[in-house]
C-alpha positions in Angstrom: 9.7 -11.8 -11.2 12.1 -10.7 -13.5 12.8 -14.3 -14.7 9.4 -14.6 -15.5 9.2 -11.2 -17.2 11.9 -12.3 -19.2 10.6 -14.7 -20.7 6.9 -13.3 -21.3 9.2 -10.8 -23.8 10.6 -13.0 -25.7 7.0 -15.6 -26.2 6.2 -11.6 -27.3 9.1 -10.5 -29.3 8.4 -13.6 -31.4 5.0 -13.4 -32.5 6.0 -10.1 -33.4 3.8 -7.9 -30.2 5.2 -4.8 -29.5 3.7 -5.2 -25.3 1.5 -1.8 -26.3 -0.2 -4.1 -29.0 -0.6 -7.0 -27.4 -1.6 -4.8 -24.5 -5.1 -3.7 -26.6 -5.4 -7.3 -28.2 -5.7 -8.7 -24.4 -7.9 -5.1 -23.4 -5.3 -4.9 -20.1 -2.8 -2.0 -19.3 0.0 -1.5 -22.2 1.4 -0.7 -18.3 0.8 -3.6 -16.6 2.4 -5.7 -19.8 5.7 -3.7 -19.2 5.5 -4.0 -15.3 5.3 -7.5 -15.1 8.1 -7.8 -18.0 10.3 -5.7 -15.5 10.1 -7.7 -12.5 7.9 -4.8 -11.4 4.6 -6.7 -11.3 3.8 -10.4 -10.4 2.1 -12.4 -13.3 -1.1 -14.0 -11.9 -2.2 -17.1 -12.7 -5.7 -15.9 -15.2 -3.8 -13.6 -16.9 -0.9 -16.2 -17.4 -3.5 -18.8 -19.1 -5.0 -15.8 -21.0 -1.1 -15.8 -22.4 -0.5 -18.8 -23.2 -4.2 -19.3 -24.6 -2.9 -15.8 -27.1 0.2 -16.3 -28.5 0.3 -20.1 -28.7 3.1 -21.0 -26.1 2.1 -24.4 -24.7 1.5 -23.9 -20.9 5.1 -22.1 -20.6 4.0 -19.3 -18.5 1.4 -20.7 -16.1 4.8 -23.6 -15.7 6.6 -20.8 -14.7 4.0 -18.8 -12.6 2.9 -22.9 -10.1 6.7 -22.8 -10.2 7.5 -19.9 -8.8 9.8 -20.1 -5.3 7.4 -18.7 -2.5 8.1 -15.1 -1.0 9.3 -14.8 2.2 9.5 -11.7 2.9 5.8 -10.2 1.6 2.7 -12.4 1.9 0.9 -14.0 -1.2 -1.4 -12.1 0.8 -0.1 -8.4 0.2 1.8 -9.2 -2.4 -1.3 -7.3 -4.5 -1.6 -4.9 -2.9 1.9 -4.0 -2.9 1.6 -3.9 -5.7 -1.1 -1.9 -6.3 0.5 1.1 -3.9 3.3 0.8 -6.3 1.6 2.3 -9.2 -1.2 4.5 -7.4 -2.3 7.6 -7.7 -4.3 8.5 -5.1 -4.4 6.4 -2.0 -7.0 6.7 1.3 -6.5 5.5 4.7 -7.6 5.6 7.4 -5.8 4.0 10.5 -6.9 3.8 14.5 -3.6 1.4 15.7 -0.6 1.4 14.2 1.1 4.5 12.0 0.3 4.7 8.4 3.4 2.4 7.2 4.3 4.9 4.0 4.8 7.8 7.7 6.4 5.7 9.9 10.0 5.6 11.1 12.9 3.0 11.1 12.8 2.7 14.8 9.7 3.1 15.1 7.9 0.3 11.9 10.9 -1.8 14.6 8.6 -1.5 17.3 6.3 -2.5 15.3 7.2 -5.9 14.0 8.5 -6.3 17.7 5.6 -5.7 19.7 3.7 -9.4 17.6 3.5 -12.6 19.1 4.6 -15.0 18.4 7.8 -13.1 17.9 10.1 -12.9 14.8 14.0 -12.2 15.1 16.0 -10.1 14.5 16.4 -11.4 11.5 13.1 -10.9 10.1 12.1 -8.1 11.5 14.9 -6.0 10.4 14.2 -7.6 6.0 10.2 -6.5 7.3 11.6 -3.1 7.7 13.6 -2.5 5.3 10.5 -3.4 2.8 7.8 -0.9 5.0 11.0 1.7 4.7 11.5 1.7 0.5 7.3 1.7 0.7 7.8 5.1 1.2 9.8 5.5 -1.6 5.9 6.4 -3.6 5.2 9.9 -1.4 9.3 11.2 -2.6 9.0 10.4 -6.5 8.7 13.3 -9.0 4.9 13.3 -9.4 4.0 11.4 -5.6 0.2 9.7 -5.9 -1.9 12.0 -3.7 -2.6 10.5 -0.7 -4.8 10.9 1.7 -3.5 10.1 6.0 -7.0 9.7 8.5 -4.9 8.8 12.0 -6.9 8.3 15.5 -5.8 10.7 18.2 -4.9 7.7 20.5 -1.9 6.9 17.7 -0.1 9.5 19.1 -0.3 9.3 22.7 0.8 5.4 22.3 4.3 4.9 22.8 4.9 2.6 21.2 9.0 2.2 21.3 9.8 4.4 24.1 10.0 8.5 24.3 12.8 8.9 22.4 11.1 6.7 19.4 7.9 8.4 19.7 9.0 12.1 20.1 10.6 11.6 16.7 8.1 10.1 14.8 5.7 13.2 15.9 9.1 15.0 14.4 8.7 13.1 11.3 5.0 13.4 11.3 5.0 17.3 11.4 7.3 16.9 8.3 5.0 15.2 6.4 2.6 17.7 7.1 3.9 20.1 5.6 4.5 17.3 1.8 2.5 18.9 -0.8 -0.4 16.3 -1.9 -0.5 14.4 0.7 -3.3 16.0 3.5 -2.7 15.3 6.9 -6.0 15.0 9.8 -5.7 12.9 13.3 -9.6 12.0 14.3 -10.0 13.4 17.2 -10.9 12.7 21.3 -14.7 13.4 22.4 -16.3 12.4 18.9 -19.6 11.9 19.5 -19.9 10.3 15.9 -17.5 8.5 14.3 -17.8 6.5 10.3 -15.5 3.8 11.0 -15.4 1.7 14.0 -15.4 -1.0 11.8 -11.6 -0.4 11.7 -8.6 0.8 8.9 -9.5 0.5 5.2 -6.4 1.4 2.4 -8.5 3.2 -0.3 -6.6 2.7 -3.7 -7.0 4.9 -7.4 -5.2 2.5 -10.5 -3.1 4.7 -13.4 -6.5 2.9 -15.6 -8.4 4.8 -11.9 -10.5 1.6 -11.4 -11.0 2.2 -7.7 -9.7 -0.6 -5.4 -10.5 -0.7 -1.3 -7.8 -2.9 1.0 -8.3 -4.1 4.8 -6.7 -6.4 7.0 -7.2 -8.3 9.8 -5.8 -10.0 12.7 -4.8 -13.6 10.1 -5.1 -11.5 6.9 -6.3 -9.0 4.1 -8.4 -8.4 2.2 -7.9 -6.3 -1.8 -11.5 -5.3 -3.1 -12.7 -5.0 -6.0 -16.1 -5.2 -6.1 -17.4 -1.2 -6.9 -20.5 -1.4 -4.4 -18.1 -2.9 -1.6 -14.9 0.2 -2.6 -18.7 2.6 -2.3 -19.2 2.3 0.4 -15.4 2.7 2.3 -15.7 5.5 0.1 -18.6 7.1 1.7 -17.2 6.1 4.5 -13.2 7.6 4.4 -15.7 10.9 3.0 -17.7 11.3 6.2 -14.3 10.9 8.0 -12.9 13.5 7.0 -16.2 15.4 7.6 -15.3 14.2 11.4 -12.2 14.6 11.4 -9.7 17.8 12.3 -8.8 19.9 9.0 -5.1 19.1 8.2 -3.9 22.7 9.2 -6.1 22.1 12.9 -4.3 18.3 12.5 -1.0 20.8 12.2 -1.0 22.6 15.7 -1.9 19.2 17.1 1.2 17.8 16.6 3.0 21.2 17.6 1.6 20.7 21.1 2.9 17.6 21.7 6.0 18.1 20.2 6.0 21.2 22.6 5.8 18.4 26.1 8.8 16.7 25.2 
């Protein structure tokens, strides 16, 4: 990604464009150009074609993208989501199986990946854990994204990884529940209505204020940009927040669970 980004920078400069000028001519964000050139964001094929045509680079960038090596650590279907997550200014998440990745301790994340069937080998597990922990950097930035997490209560009673890992994870949640700009809510047992029976999802807002949604299944995932589909999940998220415990009551629930250890 860094090599492809450097190649784009060389061609852009040779054509006499700044990052801003090129972004304006192609009707894309300057931040997108900068991220690609710095190797923080992959160059997608459709943009590579557009850039080759505009810069007259004779399919150079298309060829580079075509021959990008496979990235085993992060499946291709997840790359675009992780890229959007890194740059998001707002993130809303609902989870009903495991805790959101941004809130997991290292040991809890390791237990998640060890539960996988068929099993990963230990080297793969350690790589996946390192990648997941690295994602949590966004919550500790000087200006973090506005984040909202709704978590089904069952997740808090599942001793994934064992009793020690479970209580360490609860303590982490209690600390994170106090972070500025982060709202944590538990969807409790016993509710007579539930707005997200279809499963977990994530909503993102990009720096350009585009709203995206992300869903996962057993064998893949989907990044959703269609405004109508995103609007439906946004409505579900809003309803979930009214059905879940408020952040203060959620902190009280975590305190009660921690008191049981």
